[in-house]
N, C-alpha and C positions, 0 to 999 in steps of 0.2 A: 479558611479565612475569608470573610466577606468584604466587599469593596468599602462598605461604610465603616469598617474597622480601621482603615488606613487613613492617616492624616497626611504625612509626607514621606518620601523615600529619597535617599541619596544614591546615585549611581556613580561609581568612580572606577578608575583603572588607567593604565598607561594610554597615552595617545595612540590610537590605532588598535586597541585591544579588542574592539568589537562591541562597544557599549550600545550603539543605536538599536540593533535588533532586540537587545534585552530591555531597553527602555520602551520599545514598541509593545512588548509583552506586558509590562507593568501598566502602561497607559490603558491597554485594552482590558486586562484582567481586573483592574481596580478602579476603573473610571477616573483616571487621573489625567493631568495635563503635563506636558514636558516644559520645564522652565530652564533654558540653557543660557550660559553666559554669552555665547555667540549671538543668540537671538536678542538678548538684553542689550548688548552693545549696538547691534544693528538698529534696534528700535530707537534708542536715544540719539544715536548719530543721525538717523533719518529725521528725527524731530528737530534737531538743530539745523541740519542742512535745508529743511523745508522753510526755515525762517529766513533764508537767503541773506545771511550776514556775510559781507564780502571783505571786511577790513581784517587786519592782522589780529590774531588772538593774543598777541604779546601784551596788549593793553590790560588784559585781565589777570596777568601774572605779576605778583609783587616780588621782584628780584631781591630786594633787601631782606625780606623775611622768608623767601623761598616757599611761597604759597600763593593761592589765588587771593584776589581781593575779596571783600565780603560779598555775599549773595545780593545784598541790597545795592552795592556799588555795581555789581554785574548787571542787575536788573535795570538800573538807571542808564547804564551804557548801552545795553541792548535795546531798551525800550519795551521790555516785556518782563513780567514776573512769573511766566510759565515755568514751573519747576522742571518739567521734562526738557525744555529747551536749555535751561541752565546746566542740567546734568549732562546733556549731550555736548554742550560746549566744553565742559571739563574733560570729558572722555576724548573729544576730538583734539584737544590741546596736546595730549600725550600721543595719541595714535598718529596724528599727522607728522609728528617729529620722530616717529619710530622708537619712542621711549617705552619702557616698562610702565604699565598703568599701576600706580600704587594701590595698595589694599584699601585705603580709605575711600578712594574713588570707586573701585569695584564694589566695595561694601555698600556705598551710597546708591549706586545703580541697582544692585541686587535688592536692597531694602525697598526701593521705590517700586520695582517690578513685582516683588513678592507681596507687597501691600495691595497692589491692584488685584491680586488673587486671594486676598483675605488670609494670607499666610497658611493656606491649606490646599490639600488635594493636588500637590505638585510632585513631579519627579525632578529633583534637582540634578542638573547635568552640567558638570564643569565648575561646580561650586559646592563646597569650599575647596580651594586649591592650596591654601597656605594655612599655617597654624593660626595666624591672626584672623583669617576668615572663618575658621572653625569656631574660635572663641566668640567672634561677632555673631555668628549664626545662632549659637546657643543662647546668647543674651537676647537676641531678637525673638527667638521662639518663646523663651520664658516671659518676656515682656508682653507678648500677645497670646499667651496661654495656648500655644501650639506645640508641636513636637515633630521629631523625625522618628518614625517607627523602626526603621532599620537601614543599614547601608548594604548595597549590593556591589561587591567588587568583581569586576570582570577581569579574570587573570589570563595572561598570555605571555609567551616567551618573547624576548627582544627580537630574536632572529625572525620569528614568524610574523611579528608586527611589521618589521621592515619589509618583508616579502609582500605582505598584503596591503601596506599603506601606499606603496607606489601605484597600486591599482585603484586607489580611492578617487572618487570624483564628487564634486559638490555643485549645488545650484548657486550661481552667483547672486540670484535674486532673493531666495528664501532661506538658503543655507542648508537645505535638505541634503543628506549624505547618501551617496550610492557607492557601489563597488562593482568593478567590471566583471568579477567572477561570482561573488556572493549575492549581490543585489544590483544587477545591471540596469541602467536606465534604458527605457524603450526608445530606440532610435536616437540614443545619445541625448535625450532631453528629459527635463524634470517632469514627473507625472503630475505635479501640482501647478507649476508655472508655465510649463511648455518651453522654458528657456534651455538652451544648450548647456549641458553641464561642463565643468572645467576641472583641471587638475590644479591643486593649490601649489603655488610657487615654492612653498617650504616643505613639500613632500619629497625631499631628497634624502638619501641615506644619512648624510652628514647632519642635516637638521633634525631628522627623526631621532638619531642617537642623542642629540642634545636635549630633545624633549623627554626622552626616556630617563636621562640623568636628572632632569629637573623634577620629574615625578618622584624619583627616589629621594631627592634632597628636600623637596618642599611639600609635596602632596602626601607622601606616606606619614610624615609627622603629624599632618593635619588629621588624617584618618585615625591614626593611633590615639590622638587626643580624644576624638569622639568615642572610640572604643573604651578608653579609660573612664569616660563619663557614662559607661554602661549602655551605649547604643549598640544593639546587636548587629553583627555583620555576617552576611551570607556571601560565599564565594562561588562563582560559576566559571566554567572554562570558556575562554574566548574562542577556542578552537574545538570544533566538533568533527569527528570523522565523517559523519553524514550531516551536512548542514542543510536542514529543512526547517521551515517555520514551526512544525510540531516538535522537533527535537530541541529547538531553542526554547520554546515555551516550557517543555517538560523539564529541561535542566534548570530553568529559572524557578519554576514552581516547586521542584524537588528541594532546591537549596533553601528556599524560604520555609518550606515545611520542616526541614531539618533544624533550622535555628529555633523555630518556635516550639518544636518538640523538646529540644534541649533545655529551653527556658522553662517549659512545663515540668521537666524532670527535676530541675534545680529547685 
């Protein structure tokens, strides 16, 4: 399969399953970019924070109707019609309150970020995570004459995920993910930013188990919906007895070759 044959790929799996090394393979092999929900939220939150709005965000929320006021009203209150700033405001409203960000906000942020990439040549990481997000994605792809070529599921056991997640570290600046055993940061710092990596506060066993349950309840139905829409899915093991870049690459490419050979047979 040639890089030019690929439009978009979804990578999914339980939190801590080992998605990033597989994403790295896809990015390199098919000349793609990684588009992650984490990066998307960081981008739009930064856009709003750079605007230096210091007043309460409550003024933008219509309590009576349980929704934001109109974008026009938000623009007038903020003094800017920059859509990135307005999206950042909406995300920040929920994030600052520790609330679940509703799908319609996540979808809006994703659509804006995906549009900047012309809806093509992306590895979608962390999206879609719910059934509503899957439905929205398919509508978006159809609207812009794009597609997802296949889903790559990184499979791993719950207990192994718990064991490896407590050793995960992230860059607080760019969000790059490291692992103390499998992908250790040199001198404890991000190779891109030079910032000291940290352990996420929610990488405890209790919170990890909660995320695993959320995957089963929300993300699996989302992925099954896409499969029902005849998007092929390749499965790769998140755990390899000998974890090397070449073994990771081989497992990914073998899985992709397998699903396309099965499609050819059918």
